C-alpha positions in Angstrom: 108.6 58.0 113.7 108.3 61.6 114.7 109.1 64.5 112.4 109.6 68.2 113.2 108.4 70.1 110.0 110.0 73.5 109.9 108.3 75.6 107.2 108.2 79.1 105.9 104.5 78.8 105.0 101.6 77.0 106.7 97.9 78.0 106.9 97.7 80.9 109.4 94.1 80.5 110.5 90.8 79.0 109.4 90.4 79.6 105.7 94.0 80.5 105.0 95.6 78.9 102.0 99.1 80.0 102.6 101.3 76.9 102.5 98.2 74.6 102.3 100.2 71.9 100.4 102.5 71.6 103.4 99.5 70.9 105.6 98.3 68.3 103.1 101.7 66.6 103.2 101.6 66.6 107.0 98.1 65.1 107.1 99.1 62.4 104.7 102.2 61.6 106.8 99.9 61.3 109.9 97.6 59.0 107.9 100.6 56.8 107.3 101.6 56.6 111.0 104.1 59.5 111.3 103.8 61.8 114.3 104.1 65.4 113.0 105.0 68.6 114.8 105.1 71.8 112.8 107.1 75.0 113.4 106.3 78.0 111.3 106.5 81.8 111.7 103.6 83.8 113.1 102.8 86.2 110.3 99.4 87.5 111.4 98.4 88.7 114.9 95.2 86.6 114.9 97.2 83.4 114.3 97.5 81.3 117.5 101.0 80.6 118.8 100.0 76.9 119.3 97.2 74.8 117.9 96.5 71.2 117.3 94.4 70.0 114.4 93.9 66.5 113.0 96.8 65.1 115.1 99.3 67.8 114.0 100.8 70.1 116.7 101.5 73.5 115.2 103.9 76.0 117.0 104.5 79.5 115.7 107.4 81.7 116.6 107.2 85.5 116.9 109.1 88.0 114.7 108.2 91.6 113.6 106.2 90.6 110.5 103.9 93.7 110.4 101.2 91.2 109.3 102.8 90.7 105.9 104.4 87.5 104.5 108.0 87.8 103.5 107.2 87.3 99.8 105.2 90.5 99.8 108.1 92.6 100.9 110.1 94.2 98.1 113.5 94.1 99.8 114.9 91.9 102.5 114.1 93.5 106.0 117.5 92.9 107.7 116.4 93.5 111.3 113.2 91.5 110.9 115.1 88.7 109.3 117.6 88.7 112.1 114.8 88.3 114.7 113.1 85.8 112.5 116.2 83.5 112.4 117.0 84.0 116.1 113.4 83.3 117.2 113.0 80.5 114.8 116.2 78.7 115.8 115.6 79.2 119.6 112.1 77.7 119.2 113.3 74.9 117.0 115.9 73.9 119.6 113.3 74.1 122.4 111.0 71.8 120.4 113.8 69.3 119.6 114.4 69.0 123.4 110.7 68.8 124.2 109.4 66.7 121.3 112.5 64.6 120.6 111.9 64.2 116.8 113.6 61.5 114.9 114.0 63.8 111.9 113.8 67.6 111.2 112.3 68.4 107.8 112.9 72.0 106.5 110.8 73.4 103.7 112.3 76.3 101.6 116.0 76.3 102.1 116.1 80.0 103.0 115.1 80.9 105.6 113.4 78.0 107.4 115.6 75.3 105.9 118.6 77.1 107.4 116.9 77.1 110.8 116.3 73.3 110.4 119.9 72.7 109.4 121.3 74.7 112.3 118.9 73.1 114.8 119.8 69.7 113.5 123.5 70.4 113.7 123.4 71.7 117.2 121.0 69.0 118.5 122.6 66.1 116.5 119.3 65.3 114.8 119.1 64.3 111.1 117.8 66.9 108.7 116.0 66.6 105.4 115.7 69.9 103.5 113.4 70.6 100.6 114.1 73.3 98.1 110.8 74.7 96.9 109.5 77.2 94.3 111.3 80.5 94.7 114.3 79.1 96.7 116.8 79.1 93.8 115.6 82.6 92.5 115.8 84.4 95.8 119.2 83.0 96.7 121.1 83.7 93.4 123.6 86.1 94.8 125.0 87.8 97.9 124.6 86.7 101.4 121.5 84.7 100.7 123.5 82.5 98.3 126.0 81.8 101.0 123.3 81.0 103.6 121.6 78.7 101.0 124.9 76.9 100.6 125.4 76.5 104.3 121.9 75.1 104.8 122.4 72.6 102.1 125.8 71.5 103.3 124.5 71.0 106.9 121.6 68.8 105.6 121.8 65.0 105.7 119.4 64.8 102.8 118.2 67.4 100.2 115.2 67.1 97.9 114.0 69.5 95.2 110.5 69.8 93.6 111.7 69.9 90.0 114.5 68.5 87.9 115.4 72.1 86.8 116.4 73.0 90.4 119.3 70.4 90.2 121.1 72.7 87.8 122.6 74.5 90.8 125.9 72.7 91.7 125.1 72.3 95.4 121.7 70.7 94.5 123.0 68.4 91.7 122.7 65.2 93.8 119.3 66.1 95.4 116.4 63.8 95.0 113.4 65.1 93.0 110.2 64.8 95.0 107.4 67.1 93.7 104.6 68.4 95.8 101.4 66.3 95.7 97.9 66.5 94.5 94.7 65.6 96.4 92.9 62.5 95.1 89.7 64.6 94.6 91.3 66.4 91.6 91.6 63.1 89.7 87.8 62.5 90.1 86.9 65.9 88.5 85.0 65.8 85.1 85.9 69.1 83.6 83.4 70.9 81.3 85.2 70.7 78.0 82.7 73.0 76.3 83.3 75.7 78.9 84.8 79.0 77.8 86.1 79.7 81.3 89.8 80.3 81.8 91.0 79.7 85.4 94.0 81.2 87.2 94.8 80.0 90.8 98.2 81.6 91.6 98.9 84.3 94.1 98.6 87.9 92.9 102.3 88.7 93.2 104.9 90.0 90.8 106.6 86.7 90.1 103.3 85.2 88.8 103.0 88.0 86.2 99.2 88.2 86.3 99.5 91.6 84.5 100.4 89.7 81.3 97.2 87.6 81.7 95.1 90.8 82.2 96.7 92.4 79.0 95.8 89.2 77.1 92.1 89.3 78.1 91.0 92.0 75.5 92.9 90.1 72.8 91.0 86.9 73.6 87.7 88.8 73.8 88.2 90.3 70.4 88.0 86.8 68.9 85.8 85.1 71.5 83.5 87.6 73.4 81.9 84.9 75.4 85.2 83.9 77.1 85.3 84.4 80.9 88.4 84.6 83.2 88.3 83.6 86.8 91.2 84.6 89.0 91.2 82.8 92.4 93.7 84.0 94.9 94.9 87.2 96.6 98.1 89.1 97.0 99.8 92.5 97.2 98.9 93.3 93.5 95.2 92.6 93.7 93.9 96.2 93.7 96.3 97.2 90.9 95.2 94.2 88.7 91.5 95.1 89.3 92.2 98.7 88.2 94.1 97.4 85.2 91.1 95.3 84.1 88.8 98.2 84.5 91.1 100.5 82.5 91.2 97.9 79.7 87.4 97.8 79.9 87.3 94.0 80.5 86.2 94.1 84.2 82.9 92.4 83.4 84.8 89.4 81.9 87.2 89.0 84.7 86.1 87.7 88.1 88.5 88.3 90.9 87.5 85.7 93.5 89.9 86.7 96.3 91.0 84.0 98.7 89.1 80.8 98.2 88.9 77.4 100.0 90.2 74.1 98.7 86.7 73.0 98.1 85.9 76.1 96.1 89.0 75.6 93.9 87.6 72.1 93.0 84.3 73.7 92.1 85.9 76.3 89.9 88.0 73.7 88.1 84.8 71.7 87.3 83.4 74.8 85.6 86.6 75.6 83.5 88.3 74.1 80.5 91.6 76.0 80.5 94.1 76.7 83.2 96.6 79.6 82.9 99.8 80.5 84.7 102.1 83.3 83.5 104.8 82.8 86.2 108.2 84.1 85.2 110.0 81.7 87.6 108.7 78.6 89.5 109.4 75.2 90.9 107.1 72.4 90.1 103.8 74.2 90.4 101.1 72.5 92.6 98.4 74.5 90.8 99.6 73.2 87.5 99.7 69.6 88.7 96.2 70.0 90.0 95.0 71.3 86.6 96.7 68.3 84.9 95.1 65.9 87.4 91.7 67.5 86.7 92.1 67.2 83.0 92.1 70.9 82.1 94.1 72.2 79.2 97.2 74.0 80.7 98.4 77.2 79.1 101.6 78.1 80.9 104.7 80.2 80.5 107.6 78.6 78.6 110.0 78.4 81.6 112.3 75.5 82.5 110.2 73.9 85.3 107.1 73.8 83.1 108.6 72.1 80.1 108.9 68.5 81.5 105.2 68.7 82.5 103.7 70.0 79.2 104.1 68.4 75.7 103.4 71.5 73.7 100.4 71.3 71.4 99.8 67.7 72.5 98.5 68.0 76.1 98.8 71.7 76.7 100.5 74.9 75.4 103.6 76.9 76.3 103.8 80.7 75.6 106.6 83.2 75.7 106.8 84.7 79.2 105.6 88.3 79.3 104.0 88.1 75.8 100.3 88.8 76.1 99.7 88.3 72.3 101.3 84.8 72.4 99.4 84.0 75.5 96.1 85.1 73.9 96.8 83.0 70.8 97.5 79.9 73.0 94.3 80.5 75.1 92.2 80.7 71.9 93.8 77.4 70.6 93.0 75.8 73.9 89.4 76.9 73.8 89.0 75.7 70.2 89.7 72.1 71.4 93.1 72.1 69.8 94.1 69.4 72.3 92.4 66.1 72.0 90.6 65.0 75.2 92.1 61.5 75.1 95.6 63.0 75.4 94.5 64.9 78.5 92.9 61.8 80.0 96.1 59.8 79.3 98.2 62.5 81.0 96.1 62.5 84.1 96.1 58.7 84.3 99.8 58.4 83.8 100.5 61.0 86.5 98.1 59.7 89.2 100.4 57.3 91.0 103.4 59.7 90.8 101.9 62.9 92.2 99.0 62.0 94.6 99.8 62.8 98.2 99.9 59.2 99.4 102.8 58.5 97.0 104.7 61.7 97.9 104.4 61.0 101.6 105.8 57.5 101.2 108.8 58.9 99.3 109.5 61.3 102.2 109.1 58.5 104.7 111.7 56.5 102.8 114.1 59.5 103.2 113.3 59.8 106.9 113.9 56.0 107.5 117.3 56.1 105.8 118.5 58.7 108.3 117.2 57.3 111.6 119.2 55.1 113.9 116.8 52.2 113.3 118.0 52.2 109.7 121.6 51.8 110.7 122.7 55.5 110.4 
């Protein structure tokens, strides 16, 4: 079985975490005997156009990115997107002829899922498309909504990362396959006495880190020893640092910048609470890692988070954008308002469902149903 993985995000260079969970899926597929070829856009000039690592061949197509990922651009750059689609489709067709994959797997319906669908349609190759994270939000109206619909209709199989995403009519029959979690997170023994609150999302508008920063002084009023660790980077990093300084909480907030997978594990070991203030999401990999590690999750009360958190039993939900409600929930989490045995049961119950080996097997079942060997 050979799969051409077409993805919007994939680690750009040594130490890059962009799309790291796609690489983890690819590596697990390789471990289970699948030959994987990756096609992804070249965002940064230092990224190689071709590389091979751990049995995965990675090709990058050129477009005028200006060294900035698409999710850091306020409005859709029409010319750049036209070149993106044209270059991506041409490279995908070239790779289909060269590599002869059994299946094309698109990740994020717009834009790379559309590239996967068009390449599959033109080359008569089965296509699996996965709607992830911001897919539904960015394609709610206009031409992107139409392109989203076209990509889905041209797909032989569609999966989504959360049940909430099936609310869109064209995704109602999609299979729910979440992203996975590395086995190492299940082996973590968190410090339940720690007063450290950990945030591991990108520093972009959609993750609303500003609400978290505004909540910091409210927490410190009641618990001056509390410490906040913000791991990750993004276009709002400098603004958030200035905001922390203006609120005079800079000494209690540690902005770590981009960190490695191993560093994330180390930070989780030192924390007791995980926070995400995202205003929209899919099934969050960071949240699932926190659950697997046994942290107390404090996350925004949005539809994708509700199936993952039993409020006040194994975590807390707070009103999006409400820093006072967030601070109250953080203080509850730090006061051991959730019994550790509930957290341990949650991580044990989720282990077989969300570890990468299980997720990879589910995708392999989807691939096998579409290949000629399965009678398609």
